[in-house]
C-alpha positions as CSV (number, residue, x, y, z in Angstrom):
1,M,7.5,0.1,-17.2
2,T,6.6,-1.4,-20.7
3,G,8.1,1.8,-22.4
4,P,6.5,4.7,-24.2
5,H,2.8,5.0,-25.3
6,G,2.6,7.7,-28.2
7,V,4.7,10.1,-29.4
8,K,3.7,12.7,-26.7
9,G,6.1,11.4,-23.9
10,E,3.6,9.3,-22.2
11,V,4.7,5.7,-20.8
12,K,3.1,2.6,-20.3
13,I,2.9,1.2,-16.7
14,M,2.3,-2.7,-16.0
15,P,0.8,-2.5,-12.4
16,W,2.0,-4.9,-9.3
17,A,-1.2,-4.3,-7.5
18,D,-4.7,-5.5,-8.2
19,S,-5.8,-2.8,-10.4
20,A,-3.9,0.2,-12.3
21,R,-6.4,2.4,-10.7
22,F,-4.5,1.7,-7.3
23,L,-2.0,4.2,-9.1
24,L,-4.2,7.1,-10.0
25,D,-3.9,9.1,-6.8
26,F,-0.1,8.8,-6.9
27,K,1.4,12.1,-7.5
28,V,5.0,10.9,-7.6
29,F,6.7,7.7,-8.6
30,Y,10.3,6.9,-8.0
31,I,12.7,5.5,-10.9
32,D,16.0,4.4,-10.3
33,E,15.0,6.1,-6.9
34,E,14.7,9.6,-8.5
35,P,11.3,11.0,-8.2
36,R,9.2,11.9,-11.2
37,F,6.1,13.7,-11.0
38,V,3.3,12.9,-12.7
39,I,1.5,15.6,-14.9
40,K,-1.6,13.4,-15.7
41,S,-2.8,9.0,-15.8
42,R,-5.2,7.4,-16.9
43,V,-6.0,3.6,-17.2
44,S,-5.9,1.8,-20.5
45,K,-6.8,-1.8,-20.4
46,N,-4.7,-3.4,-17.5
47,F,-2.2,-0.4,-17.4
48,L,-1.6,2.8,-16.2
49,I,-0.8,5.4,-19.0
50,A,1.1,8.4,-17.2
51,A,2.6,11.6,-18.5
52,F,5.9,12.5,-16.2
53,E,7.0,16.5,-15.5
54,G,9.9,17.2,-18.1
55,I,9.3,14.5,-20.5
56,E,7.4,15.8,-23.5
57,D,8.0,13.3,-26.5
58,V,8.9,9.7,-27.4
59,N,12.4,10.5,-27.4
60,G,12.3,11.6,-23.3
61,A,10.2,8.3,-22.6
62,M,12.4,5.8,-24.2
63,P,15.4,5.8,-21.4
64,L,12.6,4.5,-19.1
65,K,11.9,1.6,-20.7
66,N,12.0,-1.7,-18.7
67,K,12.5,0.6,-15.4
68,T,11.0,-0.5,-12.1
69,V,8.5,2.3,-11.1
70,C,8.0,2.4,-7.5
71,I,5.5,4.0,-4.7
72,D,6.2,5.9,-1.5
73,R,4.5,3.6,1.1
74,G,3.4,6.4,2.8
75,D,1.2,7.7,0.0
76,A,-0.4,4.5,-0.2
77,R,-3.9,4.2,1.0
78,L,-4.8,0.7,1.3
79,P,-8.7,-0.6,2.0
80,E,-9.2,-2.5,5.5
81,G,-7.6,-6.0,5.3
82,R,-5.9,-5.3,2.4
83,F,-2.0,-5.4,2.4
84,F,1.4,-5.1,0.2
85,L,2.6,-8.7,-1.1
86,C,6.4,-7.9,0.6
87,D,4.2,-7.6,4.0
88,I,3.8,-11.5,4.3
89,I,7.4,-12.8,3.2
90,G,8.7,-14.3,6.0
91,A,5.4,-14.7,7.7
92,D,4.8,-18.0,9.6
93,V,2.3,-20.4,8.0
94,V,0.1,-22.4,10.1
95,T,-2.8,-24.8,9.9
96,E,-6.2,-24.3,11.5
97,T,-4.9,-27.3,13.7
98,G,-2.0,-25.2,14.6
99,D,0.7,-27.0,13.0
100,N,3.5,-25.0,11.6
101,L,4.2,-25.2,8.1
102,G,7.1,-23.1,7.4
103,K,7.4,-19.1,6.0
104,I,6.0,-17.7,3.3
105,T,9.4,-16.9,1.1
106,E,7.9,-16.3,-2.3
107,V,4.6,-15.1,-4.2
108,S,4.3,-16.0,-7.4
109,V,1.8,-13.7,-9.3
110,L,0.1,-15.4,-12.1
111,P,-2.9,-15.1,-14.6
112,G,-4.7,-17.3,-12.4
113,G,-4.2,-15.9,-9.2
114,N,-1.5,-15.6,-6.5
115,V,0.6,-18.6,-5.2
116,Y,2.3,-18.7,-2.0
117,V,5.5,-20.3,-1.5
118,V,5.5,-22.2,1.9
119,S,9.4,-23.4,3.0
120,G,9.4,-25.5,5.9
121,K,10.0,-29.3,6.4
122,R,9.1,-29.6,2.4
123,E,8.0,-26.7,0.2
124,I,4.1,-26.1,-0.6
125,L,2.2,-24.4,-2.8
126,I,-1.1,-22.5,-1.5
127,P,-3.6,-20.7,-3.9
128,A,-4.0,-17.0,-2.1
129,A,-7.7,-18.3,-2.3
130,P,-10.3,-18.1,0.4
131,E,-10.9,-21.8,-0.1
132,F,-7.1,-22.0,1.3
133,I,-6.3,-19.0,3.5
134,M,-8.3,-18.4,6.3
135,N,-6.4,-15.3,7.9
136,T,-3.7,-13.2,7.4
137,D,-2.5,-11.3,10.4
138,I,0.2,-8.8,8.9
139,E,0.9,-7.4,12.6
140,S,1.7,-10.7,14.0
141,G,3.1,-12.5,10.9
142,I,1.1,-15.6,10.6
143,V,-0.9,-16.8,8.1
144,T,-3.5,-19.3,8.8
145,V,-4.4,-21.6,6.2
146,R,-6.8,-24.7,5.4
147,L,-5.0,-27.7,3.3
148,I,-6.7,-30.2,1.3
149,D,-5.2,-33.7,0.8
150,G,-2.2,-33.9,-1.2
151,M,-0.9,-30.4,-0.4
């Protein structure tokens, strides 16, 4: 959460999601493991602007500045073929020919797109783009990739 938005107690949330729109359907967020009930929310640019029950002014919103906002996974509805980034941490990464490159140890979220950090015999950075990611099988924990020369 970046902090208050205006003087009526609303807060500005920077989403760790494909879009702030994903967060519009949530009626409860968790801050410091405590449920915060959403009265209303809307998208403004790339942010979610939310009003929480019991927070009526900027003074009530200030203590939430720089806090991490969490969701209950059970409340999430992901489109077919989509997944949470945390679900691929630890996944085995193999090439189209079956060579095991190692495991995804981190996902770097960058302005140009996500990059998977693969640790094995050596560290490899693989852009999370269709040109490189052939298949992501969450159930089996395997990500199949196509490498180019120099990777």
